[in-house]
N, C-alpha and C positions, 0 to 999 in steps of 0.2 A: 439586549440590555444597553442602556445608555448612561453615560456619566456627564454630569453638569458640574462645572466649577463655579463657585460664588466667591465674591470678594468682600462680602460682609454677612455676618450672621443674620442681619435684619432682612435678608432676602428669603429667609425661612421663618415661618411663624413659630412662636414658642410651643404651640400645641403639636405641630409636626415634629419639631426637634425633640421635644421632651417625651414623646409617646413611648420611646424604647429605653429611656434612661432608667437604670436600675434604681428602685426606690431607696431614697435616703442618701444617695451619693451626690454631694452638692456641686462638685467642681465641673462636671461636664454639662450641667444644666444650661439651658439657653440664657437664663437670667445672669449667671455668673460670667459666661463668656461675653455676653452683650455688654455688661458693665465694664469689662476690660477694654472692649472696643470703644464704647461711647465716651469713656473717661480719657481715652488717648494713650493708656498704658500699652495697649496693643495697637500698632499701626505700622504703616510703611516707614514712617519717620523713626520709630523706635526699633526697626529691624524685624518686626513681626508682621509680615504681609499675609493677610487672610486669604486662604486658597482652598476652603473646604470643598470636599467632593461629595456629590449626591448621586446615588445610584437609583435609576428608574427602570421599570419594565412596563411598557405600554402606559406610560404616564403615571404609573403608580410608584410612589417612593418606597424603596426597599431598604436602603441603608444610607448612613452618613459617616464619612470619615473626616473628623476635624483635622485640618491641615494648615500649616503655616510655612511660608517661604522665608527662610532665615538668612540673614547676612552676618551673623555672629553666633556664638554659643552661650551667650549670657542668659541668665534666668531659667536654666534648664536642670541643674543639679545632677546631670550625668555628664561627666567632663570628657570632651573629645578635642580639646584644644591641641593636644599633642598630635592627633591625627591631622588636624588642619596644618600644623607646622610641618609635618612630614610631606603633605601634598605640596606646600609652598617650596620646600627644599628641592623637590623634583620638578619645579616649574609648572605645577598644576594648581587649579583653583578648587578649594574645598567648598567655598561659598559661592553662590547660594546653595543651600541644602533644603530638603523638605522635612518637616517635623510634625509628627502627631504627638501632642503633649498638651497638658494644661499649663499655660504660661505661669511661671514663677511658683509652681505648686508641685513639690515632690511627693505626692500622695498617690499610692497605688489605687487603681480603679478602672472602670470601663473606659475604653478608648475608641471603640468602634460601635456605633449605634446600628443595630440590625433588627429588622422585623423578625419576631419569634418563629415564624413559619419558614424562614429562609435557612439554607445551609450555610452556617457561619463560615466554615472553611472555604467554601466556594466563593463567598462574598469577599473575604480577605484576599484570596488568590486573585480575584478579578481586580480589586483595587491595586494590588501589587503590579499586575500586568499593565494596568493603565499608567502607573507611575513609571515603570520601566520604559514604556513607549514615550512618555513625556520627556524622560531624561535623555533619550536618544536624539530628540529634536531641540533640546535646550541645553543650557550650561549647568543644569542641576547635577550635583555630584552624587547625591545619596538621599535615602529616606530613613528616618529614625522614629521609632515609637517608644516613648519613655513611660515607665511606671505602669504598664498594663496590668490588669488583674490576671490572676493565675490562668484562668481558662483561655483568655485571649492571647497571653504570651505563648501558650502552647500551640495555638492555631498559627501564630506568626512563625514559630519555629518550624512547624510542618510545612509552611509556605516557602521555607528556604532561607529565612532571615537568620543572621548571626545573633545569638542570644548572649547578652552581657549581664552579669550579676552585680548587685551591690548589697550593702548591709545598712539597715536602719535599726532603731530600737523602739519597740512598742510595748505598752503595758497591757496585760490581759486580766480580765476580771474572772477570778476563780470563785464565783458565787459569794463574794464577800458581802456581809451584811452591814458593814460600817467601815470607816477608815481605821478604827482601832482593830477591827477584825483583820484587815489587810496587814496592819503592823504586826499582829501575832504570827503571821506567816513568815516573818523575817527572823534572821538570826539576832541574838541579843545585841550584838555590837551595832548592827545596821538599824535595828529598831531604836536604839538610843540615839543614833546619829540623826534620824529623821525627826524624832521628838525634840531633840536639841535645836535643830534648824527651825522647826515650827515655833518653838518657845522663844527663840531670839527675835523673831518677827513680832510676836505678841508683846514681848518685853519692850520693844521700841514704841509701843502704843499704836501699832499698825493693825487695821482690820481690813478684811477683804469682802467686797460686795460682788456677787455673781448676778448679772443682769441678762435676762433673755432679750432677744433682738427687738421684740415689739415694745419693750419698755426702755430701750436706750434713747436718751434724749440727744438732740443735736449738739448740745454743749458737751456731752460725754463723748460723742463721736469726735469732736474737735480736740478734746483732751487726749483721747486715745491716739489720734493721728499725730499730734505733736510728739508723743512718746515714740511712736513708730518711726518717725523721721529721725529722731535723736539716735535710735539704734544704728542707723546707717551712717549718720554724721560722725559718730564715735569711731567708726571703722574707716572713715574717709571714703565712704561709698555713696552711691546714688540710690535713693529710694525708688523702687520700681512703680509703686502705686501712689495715687493722689487722693485727696479728700473726696473728690467727685466719685471715685470708684466706691469708696466705703459708703457714701451717702446713697448710691444707687442700689447696692446690695441690701442696705437697710430698708429700702423701699420695696424691693422686689422679692427678697427671700429672707425676711426677718425671722421666720420660724426656724431657720437653721443656724442662727447666730447666738453666740454666748460671749459676753464681755465680762471679764474679771477686772475690777478696779481696786487698787490698793489705796487706802486712805489713812493719812496721819495728820492729826491736829486740824481736821476738817478740810484738808487739801489732798487732791489726788496726787500720788507720787509714782504710780506705775500702773500698767495695764497689759492685759493679754486677751487676744481675740481668738476664739475657736469656732469651728463649724460643727454642727451636730448632725450626724447621720442616723440611720435607723438602728445601727448597732455599734457605731464607732464615733468617738469624739476626735476631731482633727484640730490639733493645736497649730496655729499658723503664725501669728504676729505678736510681738512683745516689745515693750519699751519702758524705760524708767527715767526719771529726772535725776535722781540721786540714788546710788546703790546702797542697800543695807544688807547685812549678813543674812543669808537665807531667803531674801526677798524674791529672787529669780526662781528658786526652786518652789517656793510657796505659790507664787502667782501662776507660773507656767505648768507645774507638774502636780503639786499636791491638791490644788483646787480642782484641777481636771480629773484626777483620780477620784476625789470625793464626789464630783458630779457624776462620773461614770457609775460609781457604786449606788448612788441614790436613784439614778435613772435606769439602772439595769443595763447599761451599755457594756458590750463585751470586750471592747478594745479601745485603747487610747493611742492614736498615732500622733506623736508630738513633733513630727517633722524630721528633717535630715540630720545626720551626724549626731554627735553628742555622747561620747563614751561615759561621761559623768552620769548619764541616765541609768547605767547598769546597776550601780549601788542603790538606786531608788526604785528598783523593781521592774525596769524596762528590759525586755529580752531582745536579743539579736534576731532579726528576721531577714530573709532574703528578698531583695527587690530585683526587678528585671527591666531590661530594655532590649529592643530588637532593632537590627541595623541591616540595611541593604546598601551596597556601594556599587556604583556603575563600573568603576575601574576594577577589573578582575584581579589584577596584581595586588592592589591595595586591599581588596576584599579578602584575599588569602592571608596577607600579612596580618591584618586586623583580626581575622578569625584565629590565627595562631596566638596572637597576643591575648585575646579574650580567653582562650583555653588555659593559658598559663596563669592569667589573673584569677580565673575561677578557682584554681587550687589554692592560691594564696588567700582568697576570701574565705574558702571553706576552713582553712587553718585558723584564720582570724576569728571567724564566727565561733569555732569550737573553743578557742582560747577565751573569748569574751564570755562564753557561757560558764566558764569555771569561776567567774567573779560574781555570778548572780547572788543576791543577798538572802535567798530563801533557805529555810531550814533544810528542806529537801530540794536540791537544785534540779529542777526539771524544766525543760523548755517546752513552750506551747507548740 
């Protein structure tokens, strides 16, 4: 078997790349990653150097490992800056590191594309062996795989990587027939709270339009992008993505896009963009010009829940963090990342840290579950 490294996703056709993508998962699609590259959001200049690995046998493509050479830890949502600081304290370089992840996207899913007839465990072990050999001859410190789907994180664990856990909050569809049906599953106090939040938005004269990708106009994309940038500006941060990225995914994968626009007095005042999977809605970007009571919850959560119920989607992944989601029916779920470090001393120290962290997260998740708003508090 042979491994080829490529420095641009354009060195592989969309057909070859997408042939093993799990149906409905949008973020590992050739079109999504290509838009990140071609828009300049992912580049050597931004600290995301494309280094994808392709596994061949007798010139037949067997597997693809999306891979980036990183000079920082921004845009990852699994925080290892303390690890980098520890390396620096001992006179060692943590960067560059190798990263298998979807840039700027903390959504669990497929991370390694493998031909169905192949032994998945053997393929992942082969990629790991190659990375270890690469690290021996370069200054790369480590390899990290972020937010893999459950099956692949288990294969990474069996290959010897250290598994780190995290917690997000997702909404699950319990065969609800309508939003009111969902409300009936909540305790009286939380049901009143959700109704009150929705009523405040309506009382402001705000209505919400949900627009599928093919129907989004360029003017609406520009409006959305302005709100998206405002979100970062309010935090004094830099927006990772540009308008060119959003225009490109609008052209290449419109069938998986859903834009919610809030309108008041004929003017757009807020927007939220989601990606539609085969059984999951992925809430990703939001912004507003002027905040109104309940507007964020309505635009980002309640419209998404309503869409999931109407379309029969089983899950709503609304992104990282957000304990305020618990009271609105989002349940704590465990996420995973996998880590290999070349320096055995640091590998052991980090493994010990991750073990202690795991118990803390288990306690946190259990405690968060006690605040679920359902009449019968059961976790999916």
